[in-house]
N, C-alpha and C positions, 0 to 999 in steps of 0.2 A: 521538603514533598510539596507538590503542588497540588492547594485543594481550590484556588482558581482557577478555572479554566477557561481557553476559547475554543469553542467548535467550528472550524469554518468547513463549506458544505454541508451543512446540518440539514440539511432538506432533501440531499439524496439517501439513495439505497443504504449504503454504509453508515453515514450519521443516522439515517430513521433507525435503522438496529439497533444504532449502541447507545441511543439517548437516556431510554429508561435506565438501562445500567448504569451508566454518566452519574442520572438525575440521583441514585440512589447512593453513589460512593463518594461525590465529588461537593463541599460546600458551595457553591454556587457555578453555576454552569451559564456560560455565554455563547450564545448561539448564531451565526453568520451564514447568510446565502444570499443569494441574488432573489429565489424565492419566498417566499414567509412560511414558518412555521407555525403551526397549530397545535393545541393542545398542550399550552407550556404545563410545565412543574411547577411549586411553587419556587423553587431556586434556579429556576432557567428562566435567561430573557434573553429574546430574540433582536438583531437589528441588523437590519440588510444593509451590505457591504459587496462593494465589487473589489476582486484583488487587485484592481491595477489603480484601486484608491489607495497610496501609501498612507496620508495623514491620517484616515477613517481606521485603516489596519494599526496604527502605530499608536492612537486612541485605544482603539478596543484592546491591543496588548498590553497597556498601561493600566490595565482593570485586573489582569488578572499574572498569575507566577506561572503559570502552562500553557501549551498550547497543542494542540491535537489536529492537523493539517492536511483536511480531507477534501477540499476546494480543487477543483479544476473540471476539465472534460473526460470521459473515458468513455474508450470504442476503437475498435480496430481502426475503421473507416475516417477517422479525422485526419485533413492534411496540416501541412507543417504552420499554416496561416491562423487555423483554428486553437490549436494547442499553444500557441505562441502568446497569445494574452495572458489566459488565466493557468494554463499548464509552467511554462516558461519564466514569465515577466513576474506573472503573482506570487509563484511561489518563492520568485529571489523577493520581490517584498513581504514577505511576510515573514520571513527571515531577520529580512533588515529591519523588520517594525519589531520584532521580537527582541532583539539587539538592544535598540535604542531604546526600549523598554526597560529595559531589564530581568527580561522573563529568564527564566533560570534551563526551563525543559522544555523543548519542542518533539512533538513524536510525530513524523513524516508518513502518510501513507504513500511510499510508493506500489512499484508491482512487481509480478514477477514478469510481467511483458519485459522489464528491464532486461533479462536475460534468456526470452522468450525464444530465441532464434539456439537456442545449445539442446540438444538432443536429448530427450528418454532416456535415462539409464547412464548418461554422464556423470560424476561429482562434479555436483552445486552446490556452495557453501556460502558462508558470508564473504570469503573473500574470492569468488569468481568472479572475474570480470565483465561488464557490460556486456551484452552481446541481443539491445534491443529487437524487437518484433515488427515494430511499427511505428510509425511520427509518434504516437501516445507513448509507448515504450520506450521512444528517446527522450521524451520529455520528463518521464521519470527516472531515468539515468542521469539527466541534466541535473533534475533537483536533490538527487543523493548527493551529487557532486556540493551543490549546494547548501547544503545539510554540514557537508564533510567541510567544508571551506569555515563556516560559521564557527562549527565546533573547535579547529585547529586553530584558526586565527583570533577569536575572541573570546573561546573560552564556555559558549552555550551546550550545553548535554542532548545530544540531537540522536534519538533512536529513528533509522530506516527501515520502515515494516513492508519487506517485498508481498504484497496480500496477494493470497492465490484467488478462492471465488467466496464471496460472500453469498447466500440465498438463503431461503425456508428448504429450499429442496433440491436434491442433487441431482440433473437431469441428465449428464452422459459421464462415460466412463471416465474421459480426462479430470473432468470434477471432480470423481472420487479422490484422486490425490490432492488436489489444489485446495478443497475447501477448506473452512474454516467458519467454525459459531460465532457468532454474537460474543459469547462468553467468552471463548478463547481469546480472541480479538481484545476481547476490552483486558482482561490480566494482561496482555502482553504491552497493551498500553498504559496502561498501570505502572510495569517495570518503568518501562522509559519515562514515566510522571516522578518516581521517586527514587528513583537512583540515583546517589549525590553525586558520584562521581563516572559517572557514565561515561563520557567522552564522545564518541561516536562508534555507534553499533549500528549494522547491519542483521536483520533477522529475517526470519520467512515468518510470513501469516498464513501459520496450515494448522490443521485443530492434529489430531492422531490418527492419519489416515491409515489403509494400506498402501504399501510402496509407494512411499512419498517418493517422488522427482525431489527433493530438495533436502540436504543435509543440514538441521536444524540445530548443531550443536551449541553453536554460538547464544539462541536462546536458551537454551536449554542450560548451559551455563550459568544464566544470569538468573534463573529459577524457575523459567517457566515450564508448567505442567500439563497441558492441551487435556481437558475432561471429554471431549465430543470426539467421536469418529462417522466420517462420512457415511460408511455403511449402512449406518444406522438410520438416515435422514435422505436415503434415495428414493424417487417416484414412483421407478419402477424396478422390481429387485430382478429384472431381466438385463441390465444393465452390468452388471455384477461378474458377468461370462463375457460382456464384451472385449475384442481385440483390436487395436488400434490397427491400423496399414502404415507400417515402418514404411513403405517404398514411395509415401504421401509426405508434403511438407507438415500437414496438420497433423499425420499421425505420426509423426518423425519427432518433433518440435515440443519442448516443452509449452510455447504459444499458441501450439493448435491452430484456429482459426485466422489467429491475431497475423501469426508468422506466414500462413498460406496466403490471406488474400494480397493480391497486388503482385504476390511474387513473378518475378520473370529469371528466368534460365533453366538450366539443368537440375532437376531437385537431386540429383547424385550429388551435386556439388556439396550439398546439405548433410544427408542421407547416408553416404558409402565413401565417399572421399576423402581421404587423409593428404598433408601434403606432401611433396616428392622432397624428398633430401636434393641439399643443394650440391 
């Protein structure tokens, strides 16, 4: 079991939400980001590090036995040049550094946007192929493949968590189905860091939500028992009765606005059409 952990992207939204929980559960928490982290707990230490700096990452990984990789750019509007460095090269670097340093377990913060062009109502589980909805989602699909490669080729234990939405309040109908609390996410991360023969696993980072988009049976098999529910954290109870428009890309796809932004062509190809028989 990992007791000394490195958290990349520690200054971000997800890192900030997880920090108090992780500080309670792990002996040493080494925090890394480009931006400084304040109000450190006694067992936390911050080191500024760019994900492009492989040598520095390798030094940091040499101090721990588990890595939680949250670092990178998040957003629907980023182009390939913007995600190339932090999300693609940086993710490869963190796995390379972990392997070189003898780290046994890596938890990779993937995203449901790696399958964001799939339709709501489709069966989507841990074996579902990638259907990224954005350059961001594409970078997360790449990161999952890197994790699988290092698990299979070099024996790392890797969990890729296709995270839904992390935040204090559920503000729209789609997030009712994708939300995860910090406590539930920390539970999943704990499974990823302590399971001895994990190999490579994909799970979904969602709480016990109504009408979930994803079949999270693999997480359940590994021992995940989510404690929180999205409908108890809505900012406005009226959204509980909201209905999506299934004729639009944003309403039809699990990726919502990420899939809709910049979409070109006939939306019916996504929302209605089925492939012709040969």
